[in-house]
C-alpha positions, 0 to 999 in steps of 0.5 A: 606520571611516568616520563620517557626514559632519557638515554644515558650520556654516550661515551665521553659525554658529561652526566648531569648530577645532583647532590642530595645531603642534609649536611651542608658540608658534606654536600658541598665536599661531595660537590667539590670532589665531583669537580675532579670527575671528568664525566660529572657536571653538578647541576643542583643540590638538595637537602632533603628528599622532598627537595630532591624530587623537585630538583629531578623534575626541574633539572632532569639529571642523569645521576642522583648521588642520594644520602639516606638519613635526612629529615622528611621522606628520607633517601629510600622513599625519595629513591623510590619516588624518583625512579617511579617518575624518572626511570632513566635517572641513576641513583647512587647512594652515598651513605655512612650506613654500612649495614648490608640491610640498607644496601640490599634494600636500596638495590631492591628499590632500584638504586644503581649504586651504593658507596660509603661517605669515606669514598675518594674521588677515584671511587666516586668516579669509578661508580659513575662510570659503571652506572652510566654503562648500565651496571650496578656498583657497590663499594667492595667493603659493603659488597663483601659484607653483603655476601658474608652476612649471616654466614660467619660463625657466631654472627648474629643476624640483624632483626631489621632484615625482617622489616619490609621497606615501609616498615624500615622507613617508618621505624627510622622516622619514629626513632629519629624523633617524629611523632606518628602524626608527623610520619603520616603527614610526610608519607601521606597516609593515615595516623591509624595506618602508621600506628598499625605499622608500628605495632607490626614493627614491635612484633617483628623486632620483639620490643614493647614500646618506642624506647625499646624500639629505639635502643634496637635501632641504635644497636643495629645502626638503623639510627645514629645515637646523636640523632635520637631525641 
């Protein structure tokens, strides 16, 4: 169900914020930084994409600060669903993933901003001010990387750029240890469809099995080596 878009807070008004990250220390750290941001008031926290959807429905925030790599549907799918049902919400991604594929995909999915987890309080404040004015904010280092990707002499484009948003999401879930049946249940689609996606991913990336897929995912930053089971 699509809800009516809520007007953004006016100049000087406080924006309601939900912080989403599956790591307690990181989530609490971001909340602590937001206490120093005049225009932000944390009204809720979530540790997964599914919990984020519930909190957005219940609390109607102005801004969601969204992690990408989380159990379950993850940040990409959570962002897509939030913006489908609450188009007035501004989603700002806060992620350790700096490869330009994800910023591009998240912005294409409707995110209003993308900053790294080493952002300081000043940059978070700047990002919030920017998106409340209806603009897009991307950390300068990521923006530069997005511009030069594939243009530097000898630079190898990431094959992950060939994947669709759904394929990218399924590849990440598979390489993080989820079986096809688990991915199907989380995304509410059939295992047969997941397997179809999986072999399409194999073909696009030039791999033959999950082991090679995982090695490719680690090489190009789709998953952290520590997340691989």
